[in-house]
C-alpha positions as CSV (number, residue, x, y, z in Angstrom):
1,M,85.3,63.0,96.4
2,T,85.7,62.1,92.5
3,E,84.0,59.3,91.1
4,Q,87.7,57.8,90.8
5,T,88.5,58.6,94.6
6,K,85.0,57.1,95.8
7,A,85.8,53.8,93.8
8,A,89.4,53.2,95.1
9,E,88.4,54.1,98.9
10,E,85.4,51.4,98.7
11,R,88.0,48.9,97.0
12,A,90.8,49.6,100.1
13,V,87.8,49.6,102.5
14,A,86.8,45.9,101.0
15,I,90.3,44.7,100.8
16,V,91.0,45.8,104.6
17,D,87.9,44.7,105.9
18,A,88.5,41.5,104.3
19,M,92.0,41.3,106.5
20,T,92.3,39.4,110.0
21,L,93.6,41.9,113.0
22,D,96.7,39.9,112.7
23,E,96.8,40.9,108.9
24,Q,96.3,44.5,108.9
25,I,99.2,44.6,111.8
26,S,101.7,42.9,109.3
27,L,101.1,46.0,107.3
28,T,102.4,48.3,109.4
29,K,106.0,46.9,109.6
30,S,108.1,46.5,107.3
31,M,111.8,45.1,107.5
32,S,114.7,45.3,105.7
33,G,114.6,43.8,102.1
34,G,118.4,43.8,101.8
35,S,121.2,41.9,104.1
36,L,125.1,42.9,104.4
37,L,125.1,39.2,104.8
38,D,125.1,39.0,100.6
39,L,128.8,40.9,100.5
40,G,130.2,37.5,102.3
41,I,132.9,39.5,104.3
42,P,133.3,40.4,108.0
43,L,131.0,43.2,108.7
44,P,132.4,45.5,111.6
45,S,131.0,45.9,114.8
46,F,128.7,49.4,114.3
47,I,126.6,47.5,111.4
48,P,122.9,47.6,112.9
49,E,121.7,44.4,113.8
50,A,118.7,44.6,111.1
51,M,121.5,45.0,108.4
52,R,122.9,41.9,109.6
53,Q,119.7,39.6,109.2
54,P,119.6,37.2,105.9
55,K,116.8,38.6,103.0
56,P,113.5,38.1,103.7
57,E,111.8,35.6,101.7
58,G,110.7,37.3,98.7
59,A,112.7,40.5,99.3
60,I,114.2,41.8,96.2
61,G,117.0,43.6,98.0
62,T,115.5,47.1,98.9
63,A,115.6,49.0,102.2
64,G,112.3,47.9,103.3
65,F,110.1,44.7,102.4
66,V,106.4,44.2,103.7
67,P,105.2,40.4,102.9
68,A,101.9,40.6,101.1
69,V,98.8,39.4,102.0
70,D,98.1,36.9,99.2
71,R,94.5,35.7,101.1
72,V,92.8,39.1,100.1
73,G,95.2,39.8,97.1
74,F,97.4,42.3,98.3
75,P,101.0,42.7,97.0
76,A,104.3,43.0,98.8
77,L,106.2,46.3,99.2
78,H,109.1,46.8,98.2
79,L,110.5,50.1,99.3
80,G,113.4,51.6,97.3
81,D,115.8,54.7,97.8
82,A,115.3,57.2,96.4
83,S,115.5,60.7,94.5
84,L,118.1,60.3,91.9
85,G,117.2,57.2,90.6
86,V,117.1,53.9,91.5
87,A,119.4,53.7,94.5
88,D,121.6,51.0,95.9
89,I,125.1,51.9,97.5
90,G,126.0,48.4,96.0
91,Y,125.4,46.1,99.1
92,L,121.4,45.1,98.8
93,R,121.3,44.6,95.3
94,P,124.8,44.3,93.9
95,G,126.0,44.8,90.4
96,Q,122.4,46.2,89.8
97,E,122.7,49.7,87.9
98,S,120.3,52.4,87.1
99,T,119.8,55.7,85.2
100,A,121.9,58.1,87.7
101,L,119.9,61.7,87.7
102,P,122.0,65.2,88.8
103,A,121.1,66.0,92.1
104,T,118.1,66.8,92.6
105,L,120.0,70.4,93.8
106,S,120.4,70.9,90.0
107,L,116.7,69.8,89.4
108,A,115.6,72.6,91.9
109,A,118.3,74.9,89.9
110,T,116.1,74.0,86.4
111,F,113.1,76.6,88.0
112,D,111.4,73.7,85.8
113,P,108.1,71.8,86.7
114,A,107.9,69.9,84.0
115,M,111.4,68.5,84.2
116,A,110.8,67.6,88.0
117,R,107.6,65.6,86.0
118,E,109.5,64.1,83.8
119,A,112.6,62.7,86.1
120,G,109.8,61.5,88.5
121,R,108.6,59.7,85.7
122,L,112.1,58.4,84.6
123,I,112.7,56.8,88.2
124,G,109.1,55.6,88.4
125,A,109.3,53.7,85.1
126,E,113.3,51.9,86.5
127,A,111.5,51.6,89.9
128,F,108.3,49.5,88.4
129,A,110.8,47.8,86.0
130,K,112.9,46.5,88.8
131,G,110.1,45.2,90.9
132,I,110.0,48.3,93.0
133,N,106.0,49.6,94.1
134,V,106.9,52.3,97.0
135,M,110.0,55.1,96.3
136,L,111.5,56.6,99.3
137,A,112.1,59.9,97.4
138,G,110.5,63.4,97.4
139,G,113.2,64.9,99.8
140,V,112.3,68.6,100.5
141,N,114.2,69.5,103.6
142,L,114.8,72.9,103.3
143,A,118.5,73.9,103.5
144,R,119.0,75.8,106.7
145,E,122.1,74.3,107.1
146,L,124.3,75.1,103.9
147,R,126.8,72.6,105.0
148,N,124.7,69.4,105.3
149,G,125.9,66.8,103.7
150,R,122.9,65.6,102.0
151,N,121.6,69.2,100.6
152,F,122.3,67.8,97.2
153,E,119.1,65.6,98.0
154,Y,117.0,67.9,98.6
155,L,115.3,71.3,96.6
156,G,117.2,74.3,98.0
157,E,116.2,77.2,100.5
158,D,112.7,78.5,99.2
159,P,109.7,77.0,99.9
160,L,107.7,77.5,97.0
161,L,110.4,76.5,94.4
162,A,111.0,73.4,96.6
163,G,107.4,72.4,97.4
164,I,106.5,72.6,93.8
165,L,109.2,70.9,92.5
166,V,109.1,68.0,94.5
167,G,105.3,67.7,94.3
168,E,105.5,67.3,90.2
169,Q,108.7,64.5,90.9
170,I,106.3,62.8,93.0
171,A,103.3,62.6,90.5
172,G,105.8,61.6,87.9
173,I,106.8,58.3,90.2
174,Q,103.2,57.7,91.0
175,D,102.0,57.8,87.4
176,R,103.9,55.0,86.7
177,H,102.1,53.2,89.3
178,V,104.8,53.6,92.5
179,A,104.1,55.1,95.3
180,S,106.6,57.9,96.4
181,T,106.9,59.1,99.8
182,I,107.6,63.2,100.7
183,K,110.7,63.5,103.4
184,H,111.9,64.0,106.0
185,Y,109.3,65.5,108.3
186,T,110.3,67.9,109.6
187,L,113.1,70.2,110.7
188,N,115.9,67.5,109.2
189,P,118.4,70.0,107.5
190,Q,121.8,68.5,108.9
191,E,123.5,65.2,109.6
192,S,125.4,65.8,112.3
193,G,123.7,64.6,115.7
194,R,120.3,63.8,113.3
195,F,119.4,61.1,115.8
196,V,119.2,63.1,118.6
197,Y,119.2,67.3,118.2
198,N,116.2,69.5,119.4
199,A,115.1,71.9,116.6
200,R,113.1,74.8,117.8
201,I,111.6,76.9,116.4
202,D,107.9,78.9,117.2
203,E,105.0,77.5,115.1
204,A,104.2,80.6,112.7
205,A,107.8,80.3,111.4
206,L,107.4,76.7,110.8
207,R,104.5,77.1,109.4
208,E,105.2,79.8,106.9
209,S,108.7,77.6,106.1
210,D,109.1,74.3,106.0
211,L,105.9,72.8,106.6
212,L,105.1,75.2,104.3
213,A,107.1,73.0,101.5
214,F,105.5,69.9,102.7
215,E,102.2,71.3,102.6
216,I,102.7,72.7,98.8
217,G,104.3,69.3,97.8
218,I,101.9,67.0,99.1
219,K,98.5,69.4,97.9
220,R,100.3,68.8,94.2
221,G,102.2,65.7,93.9
222,K,99.5,63.6,96.5
223,P,102.3,61.3,97.7
224,A,101.1,58.2,99.1
225,S,103.4,58.5,102.3
226,I,104.9,60.7,104.3
227,M,107.9,59.9,106.3
228,C,108.9,61.2,109.4
229,A,112.3,62.3,110.8
230,Y,115.2,61.2,113.3
231,N,115.0,64.4,115.1
232,K,113.1,66.1,117.7
233,V,110.6,68.9,117.1
234,G,110.1,71.2,120.4
235,G,111.5,68.6,122.5
236,T,109.5,65.6,121.3
237,Y,110.2,62.9,118.2
238,A,109.0,63.5,114.5
239,C,107.8,60.0,114.7
240,E,105.8,60.4,118.1
241,N,105.1,64.1,117.5
242,E,101.1,64.8,117.9
243,F,101.7,68.4,116.6
244,L,103.0,67.2,113.1
245,M,101.0,64.0,112.1
246,R,98.0,64.5,114.4
247,E,97.4,68.2,113.9
248,V,99.2,69.2,111.1
249,L,99.1,66.4,108.5
250,K,96.0,64.8,109.4
251,G,93.9,67.4,110.8
252,D,94.7,70.8,109.1
253,W,95.9,69.0,105.8
254,Q,93.5,66.1,106.1
255,Y,96.1,63.6,104.4
256,A,95.0,60.3,103.8
257,G,98.2,58.8,103.0
258,W,100.1,56.7,105.3
259,V,103.5,58.0,108.0
260,M,106.2,56.2,108.0
261,S,109.1,56.3,110.2
262,D,112.7,57.0,109.0
263,W,114.7,53.5,109.1
264,G,116.0,53.4,113.0
265,A,113.2,56.9,114.0
266,V,110.7,55.2,116.3
267,H,110.9,55.2,120.2
268,S,107.5,54.2,121.1
269,L,104.6,51.9,120.7
270,K,101.6,53.8,121.8
271,P,102.8,57.3,122.1
272,S,103.8,56.8,118.2
273,I,100.7,55.7,117.1
274,D,98.7,57.9,119.2
275,A,100.8,60.4,117.8
276,G,100.2,59.1,114.1
277,L,102.8,56.5,112.9
278,D,101.4,54.3,110.9
279,Q,104.5,52.3,109.5
280,Q,107.8,51.5,111.9
281,S,110.7,51.2,109.1
282,P,113.3,48.5,109.8
283,Q,115.5,49.0,113.3
284,D,117.1,47.1,115.8
285,K,114.5,48.0,119.0
286,D,111.6,46.5,117.1
287,F,108.8,48.6,119.4
288,F,105.6,47.4,116.9
289,A,106.9,43.8,117.6
290,G,104.7,45.0,121.0
291,L,101.2,45.8,118.7
292,P,99.3,42.7,118.9
293,A,99.6,42.2,122.8
294,A,98.9,46.2,123.3
295,V,95.3,45.5,121.0
296,K,94.8,42.5,123.2
297,A,95.5,44.6,126.4
298,G,92.6,47.4,124.8
299,E,96.1,50.3,125.2
300,I,95.5,50.7,121.4
301,A,92.4,50.3,120.0
302,P,91.5,47.5,116.5
303,A,90.1,50.8,114.6
304,R,93.3,52.4,114.7
305,V,95.1,49.5,113.5
306,R,92.6,49.1,110.9
307,D,93.3,53.0,110.2
308,M,96.9,52.6,109.9
309,A,96.0,49.8,107.5
310,L,93.6,51.3,105.3
311,R,96.2,54.3,105.2
312,I,98.7,52.2,103.6
313,V,95.9,49.7,101.4
314,R,94.0,52.7,100.0
315,S,97.8,54.5,98.9
316,M,98.4,51.9,96.8
317,V,95.1,51.3,95.5
318,R,95.1,54.9,94.6
319,V,98.4,54.7,92.5
320,G,97.2,51.9,90.4
321,A,100.2,49.3,92.4
322,L,97.7,46.8,92.6
323,D,96.2,46.6,89.1
324,H,99.6,47.4,88.0
325,R,101.9,44.9,89.7
326,A,106.1,45.8,89.5
327,A,108.0,42.8,89.2
328,P,111.3,42.4,88.2
329,G,112.9,41.9,84.6
330,G,111.4,44.9,82.8
331,A,112.5,46.5,79.9
332,I,114.0,50.0,80.9
333,D,115.3,52.2,77.7
334,R,119.3,53.1,78.6
335,E,119.6,55.0,76.2
336,A,116.7,57.3,76.4
337,H,117.0,57.7,79.6
338,S,120.9,58.4,79.7
339,A,119.9,61.3,77.3
340,R,117.3,62.8,79.3
341,A,119.6,62.6,82.1
342,Q,122.2,64.4,80.6
343,A,119.6,67.3,79.2
344,M,118.4,67.4,82.9
345,A,122.1,68.4,84.2
346,E,122.4,70.6,81.6
347,A,119.5,72.5,82.4
348,G,120.3,72.5,86.0
349,M,123.8,74.1,85.8
350,V,124.5,77.4,86.9
351,L,126.9,79.9,85.3
352,L,128.7,82.2,88.0
353,K,130.8,84.0,86.2
354,N,132.2,84.9,82.7
355,D,134.4,86.8,81.9
356,G,133.7,86.3,78.0
357,I,135.9,83.1,77.7
358,L,133.0,80.6,77.8
359,P,132.0,79.5,75.3
360,L,135.3,77.9,74.9
361,A,136.7,79.7,71.5
362,A,137.1,76.9,69.0
363,T,140.2,78.6,67.9
364,A,141.6,77.3,70.8
365,K,144.5,75.5,70.2
366,S,145.6,73.6,73.7
367,I,143.3,73.5,76.6
368,A,144.7,72.3,79.5
369,V,142.4,70.1,81.8
370,I,143.2,69.7,85.5
371,G,141.4,67.9,88.2
372,R,141.2,65.2,90.5
373,H,139.5,62.3,88.7
374,A,138.8,64.2,85.8
375,D,140.1,61.7,83.4
376,K,137.6,59.2,85.1
377,G,134.1,60.2,85.9
378,V,132.2,62.9,88.1
379,P,131.2,62.6,91.7
380,I,128.1,60.8,93.0
381,G,126.4,61.8,96.4
382,G,126.7,59.1,98.9
383,G,124.0,57.4,101.2
384,S,120.9,55.8,100.6
385,S,120.7,57.6,97.7
386,Q,123.1,57.0,96.1
387,V,122.6,55.8,92.6
388,I,125.2,53.2,90.8
389,P,124.8,54.5,87.0
390,W,124.8,52.1,83.7
391,G,128.6,51.6,83.4
392,G,129.5,51.6,87.1
393,V,131.4,53.8,89.1
394,Y,135.1,54.2,90.3
395,R,135.5,54.5,94.3
396,D,137.7,57.1,95.5
397,A,139.5,54.6,98.3
398,P,142.6,53.1,97.9
399,G,143.7,50.2,100.0
400,A,140.1,50.1,101.7
401,N,138.3,47.3,102.5
402,P,134.8,45.8,100.8
403,L,132.8,47.4,102.9
404,S,134.4,50.9,103.7
405,A,135.0,50.9,99.7
406,L,131.1,50.9,99.2
407,L,130.8,53.8,101.6
408,A,133.6,55.9,100.1
409,P,133.4,59.0,97.3
410,S,132.1,57.6,93.9
411,Y,132.4,59.0,90.4
412,G,130.2,57.7,87.5
413,L,132.4,56.7,84.8
414,S,131.6,59.8,82.4
415,S,134.8,61.6,82.3
416,P,134.8,65.2,82.2
417,L,138.5,64.7,80.0
418,K,137.5,62.4,77.3
419,A,134.0,64.1,77.0
420,L,135.7,67.6,76.3
421,Q,138.3,65.9,73.6
422,A,135.7,64.4,71.9
423,A,133.8,68.2,71.8
424,L,137.2,69.3,70.5
425,P,138.3,67.3,68.7
426,G,140.7,69.6,66.9
427,T,142.3,70.9,69.8
428,A,145.0,69.6,72.0
429,I,143.5,68.7,75.8
430,R,146.0,67.4,77.8
431,F,145.2,66.2,81.5
432,D,147.1,66.7,85.0
433,D,145.3,65.4,88.1
434,G,146.0,68.6,90.3
435,S,147.9,66.3,93.3
436,D,150.9,68.8,92.3
437,A,149.9,72.6,92.1
438,A,153.4,73.6,90.3
439,R,153.1,70.9,88.3
440,A,149.8,71.7,86.9
441,A,150.6,75.8,86.7
442,E,153.2,74.4,84.5
443,A,150.8,72.9,82.3
444,A,148.3,75.8,82.2
445,K,151.2,78.2,81.2
446,K,151.4,76.2,78.5
447,A,147.9,76.1,77.5
448,D,146.0,78.6,75.7
449,L,142.9,78.1,77.9
450,V,142.6,76.3,81.2
451,V,139.6,73.9,82.7
452,V,139.7,72.9,86.1
453,Y,137.3,70.4,87.3
454,A,136.9,71.0,91.4
455,V,134.8,67.9,93.5
456,K,133.3,68.0,96.9
457,P,131.9,64.7,97.2
458,E,129.1,65.1,99.6
459,M,127.3,62.0,101.6
460,E,124.7,61.4,104.2
461,G,125.8,61.0,107.7
462,I,128.7,63.5,107.1
463,D,128.3,67.5,107.2
464,H,131.0,70.1,106.4
465,A,133.0,71.8,108.9
466,D,133.4,74.8,106.5
467,F,132.5,75.7,102.4
468,S,136.6,75.1,101.3
469,L,137.1,72.6,98.7
470,P,138.7,69.5,100.1
471,Y,142.0,68.1,98.9
472,D,144.0,71.7,98.7
473,Q,142.0,72.4,95.6
474,D,141.3,76.4,97.0
475,A,145.1,76.5,96.6
476,L,145.7,74.7,93.5
477,I,142.9,76.9,91.3
478,G,144.8,79.7,93.0
479,T,148.0,78.8,91.9
480,V,146.9,77.9,88.2
481,A,144.8,81.1,87.8
482,A,148.0,83.0,88.7
483,A,150.0,81.0,85.9
484,N,147.2,81.3,83.5
485,P,144.1,83.7,84.2
486,K,142.4,82.3,81.0
487,T,140.7,79.6,83.8
488,V,137.6,78.0,84.1
489,V,136.6,76.3,87.2
490,V,133.7,73.9,87.0
491,L,132.2,73.0,90.5
492,Q,131.1,69.5,91.0
493,T,129.6,70.1,95.0
494,G,126.5,69.5,96.6
495,N,126.4,73.0,98.4
496,P,127.6,76.2,98.3
497,V,131.5,76.7,98.4
498,A,133.8,79.7,99.0
499,M,135.8,81.0,96.4
500,P,138.9,82.8,97.4
501,W,140.4,82.6,93.5
502,L,137.2,83.9,92.3
503,D,138.7,87.7,91.2
504,R,141.3,85.6,89.7
505,V,139.6,83.5,87.1
506,G,137.7,83.8,83.8
507,A,134.6,82.1,84.4
508,V,132.8,79.8,87.2
509,L,130.4,76.9,86.3
510,E,128.5,75.6,89.1
511,A,127.6,71.6,87.4
512,W,126.9,70.4,91.0
513,F,126.6,66.5,90.9
514,P,125.4,66.0,87.2
515,G,124.6,62.5,86.8
516,Q,124.5,59.9,83.9
517,R,126.6,61.9,81.8
518,G,127.9,64.6,83.3
519,G,131.0,64.4,81.6
520,E,129.2,64.9,78.5
521,A,126.7,67.7,79.7
522,M,129.4,69.6,81.1
523,A,131.3,69.8,77.7
524,A,128.4,70.9,76.0
525,I,127.8,74.0,78.2
526,L,132.0,75.0,77.8
527,T,131.7,74.6,74.1
528,G,128.1,76.3,73.5
529,K,126.5,73.1,72.2
530,S,124.2,74.1,75.0
531,A,123.8,77.7,77.0
532,P,123.4,77.9,80.5
533,Q,120.1,78.2,82.1
534,G,120.2,77.0,85.8
535,R,119.4,79.8,88.7
536,L,120.8,78.9,92.2
537,P,118.0,77.3,94.1
538,I,120.1,78.2,97.3
539,S,122.2,80.9,98.3
540,F,126.2,81.0,98.3
541,P,127.1,82.9,101.4
542,A,130.6,85.0,101.6
543,S,131.3,83.5,104.8
544,A,130.4,81.6,107.5
545,D,129.8,84.8,109.8
546,Q,126.8,86.0,107.5
547,L,124.8,82.5,108.3
548,P,122.3,82.2,111.3
549,Q,124.8,79.1,112.2
550,K,128.3,80.4,112.3
551,T,128.7,76.6,112.8
552,V,127.1,73.3,112.3
553,A,125.6,72.7,115.4
554,G,127.0,69.5,117.2
555,Y,129.6,69.1,114.7
556,D,132.6,67.1,115.6
557,P,135.1,65.4,113.3
558,A,135.4,62.8,115.0
559,K,131.6,61.5,114.6
560,Q,131.4,62.0,111.0
561,R,130.7,58.7,109.3
562,P,128.7,57.5,105.9
563,L,125.0,57.2,106.9
564,G,125.8,57.9,110.3
565,I,126.3,54.4,111.5
566,G,127.4,53.4,114.9
567,V,127.6,57.6,115.6
568,H,126.6,58.2,118.9
569,Y,126.0,62.4,120.0
570,D,124.6,63.6,123.5
571,P,121.3,65.6,122.6
572,F,121.5,69.1,122.0
573,P,119.1,72.2,121.0
574,I,119.1,73.8,117.6
575,D,117.4,77.5,117.7
576,Y,116.5,78.2,114.1
577,V,116.6,82.2,114.9
578,E,116.1,83.0,111.4
579,G,112.5,81.3,111.7
580,S,110.9,81.2,107.9
581,D,113.5,83.9,107.1
582,I,116.2,81.4,105.2
583,G,118.7,81.9,102.8
584,Y,118.0,85.0,100.9
585,R,115.2,86.2,103.0
586,W,118.0,86.0,106.1
587,F,120.4,88.1,103.5
588,E,117.4,90.9,103.5
589,R,116.8,91.1,107.1
590,T,120.3,91.3,107.9
591,G,121.6,93.7,105.1
592,A,124.3,91.2,104.5
593,K,125.5,90.5,100.9
594,P,125.9,86.4,99.3
595,L,128.8,85.9,97.5
596,F,125.7,84.7,95.0
597,P,122.3,85.1,95.5
598,F,119.5,82.7,95.6
599,G,117.7,82.6,91.6
600,Y,121.1,84.1,90.1
601,G,122.7,82.7,87.2
602,L,124.3,84.1,83.7
603,T,123.9,83.2,80.0
604,Y,125.7,83.5,76.8
605,T,123.4,86.4,75.9
606,N,121.5,89.3,78.0
607,F,118.1,89.9,79.1
608,G,116.4,93.8,79.1
609,Y,112.9,94.0,80.8
610,G,110.3,96.8,80.8
611,D,106.6,97.8,80.6
612,L,105.7,96.8,84.1
613,E,102.2,96.2,84.8
614,F,100.2,94.9,87.8
615,R,97.2,94.4,89.7
616,G,96.3,94.0,93.1
617,G,93.3,93.6,95.1
618,K,92.3,89.8,96.0
619,G,95.7,88.9,94.7
620,L,98.4,89.8,92.6
621,S,99.5,89.2,89.3
622,V,102.4,91.4,87.5
623,K,103.2,92.1,83.4
624,A,106.5,92.5,82.3
625,R,108.0,92.5,78.9
626,I,111.3,90.5,78.4
627,T,113.5,90.9,75.4
628,N,116.9,89.3,74.3
629,R,119.6,91.8,73.9
630,G,122.1,89.2,73.0
631,A,123.5,87.8,69.8
632,R,122.3,84.1,70.9
633,E,119.3,82.2,71.9
634,G,119.0,82.2,75.6
635,T,116.4,81.5,78.6
636,E,115.4,84.0,81.2
637,V,114.1,83.1,84.4
638,A,112.1,85.9,85.9
639,Q,111.4,86.1,89.1
640,L,108.4,87.9,91.4
641,Y,109.2,88.6,94.9
642,V,106.9,90.0,97.4
643,A,107.1,91.4,100.5
644,P,103.4,91.4,103.1
645,P,103.5,93.9,105.0
646,G,106.5,94.3,107.8
647,R,108.0,91.1,106.3
648,T,110.9,90.4,103.9
649,H,110.5,89.6,100.5
650,R,109.6,85.8,99.2
651,L,109.9,84.1,96.1
652,A,106.1,84.2,95.1
653,G,106.4,82.9,91.4
654,W,108.6,82.9,88.2
655,A,108.0,83.1,84.1
656,K,110.8,81.0,82.4
657,V,111.5,81.7,78.9
658,S,113.3,81.3,75.9
659,L,114.0,83.6,73.1
660,K,115.8,84.3,70.4
661,P,118.1,87.1,69.5
662,G,116.2,90.4,69.5
663,E,113.0,88.5,70.1
664,S,110.5,89.5,73.1
665,R,107.4,88.6,74.9
666,E,105.1,89.3,77.4
667,V,105.3,87.2,80.4
668,T,102.4,87.0,83.5
669,I,103.5,86.2,86.7
670,E,100.6,85.2,89.3
671,A,101.6,85.6,92.9
672,D,101.3,82.0,94.1
673,P,97.8,82.9,97.1
674,W,100.4,80.7,99.4
675,L,103.0,83.4,99.9
676,L,100.9,86.3,100.2
677,F,99.3,84.8,103.5
678,S,101.0,84.2,106.6
679,Y,100.1,83.0,109.7
680,D,98.7,83.6,113.1
681,A,99.5,81.2,115.9
682,T,97.3,82.3,118.2
683,A,94.0,82.8,116.3
684,K,95.2,79.4,114.4
685,R,94.6,80.8,111.1
686,W,96.1,82.1,108.0
687,E,95.9,85.6,107.2
688,R,96.5,88.3,104.3
689,P,96.6,91.4,106.0
690,R,95.1,94.6,104.4
691,G,98.0,96.9,102.8
692,E,100.5,97.5,100.9
693,Y,102.6,94.5,99.5
694,R,105.9,95.4,97.9
695,F,107.4,93.2,94.9
696,F,110.0,93.4,92.4
697,V,110.7,91.2,89.5
698,G,114.4,90.3,89.0
699,K,117.2,88.4,87.7
700,S,117.7,87.1,91.1
701,A,116.7,87.4,95.0
702,G,119.3,90.3,94.7
703,E,118.7,91.6,91.1
704,P,115.2,93.6,91.4
705,V,115.2,95.3,87.6
706,L,111.5,96.2,88.0
707,T,110.0,97.3,91.2
708,G,106.2,98.4,92.8
709,S,103.6,97.9,95.2
710,A,100.1,97.2,95.4
711,M,97.1,97.3,97.9
712,L,95.5,93.8,98.6
713,T,92.5,93.0,100.3
714,A,92.6,91.4,103.3
715,A,91.6,87.7,103.8
716,T,92.0,84.9,105.9
717,E,92.4,81.1,105.6
718,N,91.8,77.9,107.8
719,R,93.4,75.8,105.3
720,K,92.1,72.8,106.0
721,R,91.8,70.9,102.9
């Protein structure tokens, strides 16, 4: 224990031991920090009771609120969403705006830990300035279900990439004296039936995949809190699951922070607390209301309540939230933060195809811009993580009542059309909204080039049945490309999509949900002012038939509703037959070829690999020389994949390097030790068997360039930390 950690512990103990039992208990339950009553409109019957209550005294309009214990100097907790900025759908703090960062999936596509740290610091700074001292950020659910409506909030399918980047994002938030969660613990990769489904997987596979992402993120980011999920795992709700919380989290990993529930995820009092739950979040049925009586009856020990309170106080002390108190009204540099959001968006965009049409030729005299709402703005992921960006939003909800409008697909007011016009002032750029494919095709015929901005809104509570683009956009793109093959498709999605038109277009750019200045970011990439450098953090399948789950388990179109409010499912199981072979590892295991593999991404130049050297033994270290063979500067992400004996290849490290034309550089990639071990559930330990470890360095999981194998020695690890 460092001196700093020791001092924080002593301070936290002194505060908690100065509290009465009732004061300690008061920390173990949060209430809604805002109210839908503030909208001043009739509320539909499906709105939960917790969202119908008046805003508590002292609350500032956040997802959760815990009153201060002023007598001992402990501040109120203001818990705010989420991972893409300081979020608000529009009803808890009406009129309040923040910097909208690109989708977290876009952040994953940067393969850049330093950028993730920077994103966290930006979020933390704005939260602090708004009086929020706990951010419900750190989403790291792995993309087992590629049609999940919340994948835009997460970091893809690989545990190493996701774990490292979420850890850095969390650390960045906490650098600003704002606590962060890591969530949703665990096996919570879909929205359909999220309150009732039972996730089934063997322990070794779970430890090597979803739990590994959390383990890496916790070790790296030291989050103040962890949020347990709605669903069951192995037949037990996650928020009363002794294996997950008591054995793994607080036992094996020695986690010192507090466990809070997701909103409405608690189903019991004593079983939840015995299993390791420390704080109930807002929900209609208040199980924790019985905590004082349970302590008085001897059912729950006062020492356990003290431990629950101590974990909360300790975490807030450690992030500096007591010495640096967040308060509304702080200064925010909107211009600087917006510029950083744009740079992050550019870094995360992935060029999937380019037949030489990009960057857009400066000689083009006319460009047809086609696309739904491309004249207005860029889509924003919906639900609890939705940020209202500086400048406001356009809501795609004609004729809807005010509440329905708040839950409709939203667009930040960064117009792709206006941004491209500003970037190419000497080019005639004409717009068509694409609502009539024949009319759009006529516009395409008359133009030298065509840019189609395609959208697929995503929202918490709603999964998709398939990978098609909505609003008949696939047919539109096919018709436009037939009229003019010099067509660029810019995808603004939070998930992989099918591309039945891929062979007929000249270029495809995946822009994700690009955030505050998304229109400007896309224009910068399209015109060559900025070069694409993103890599896919999630595989794009050729069809659903390639996936472990051919359809979304439990999917029911009639039950797809924003946030899942008022939706009632019968319980059902999901068997994760892929085990730890998620995404690209499943494709390797089955021999299927995806549309685009994990790690894939083109640039405006090309890179050569050579001079492979490697060293085995107690670990694996690989050297290679990367050379820019093209005519312009670019960024390469050289990826190391390792296959332990008898296993599929797994990402074990990468090197991101920017090179000028003709420049060459030697890079060294150390295989992360976490990925060289596999879990033995019988022996209850991690093992690195002695043997031959095959590896390759390549441009993606599907593009080996340099291959080899190294002998590694045997090792075991209990991994209690």
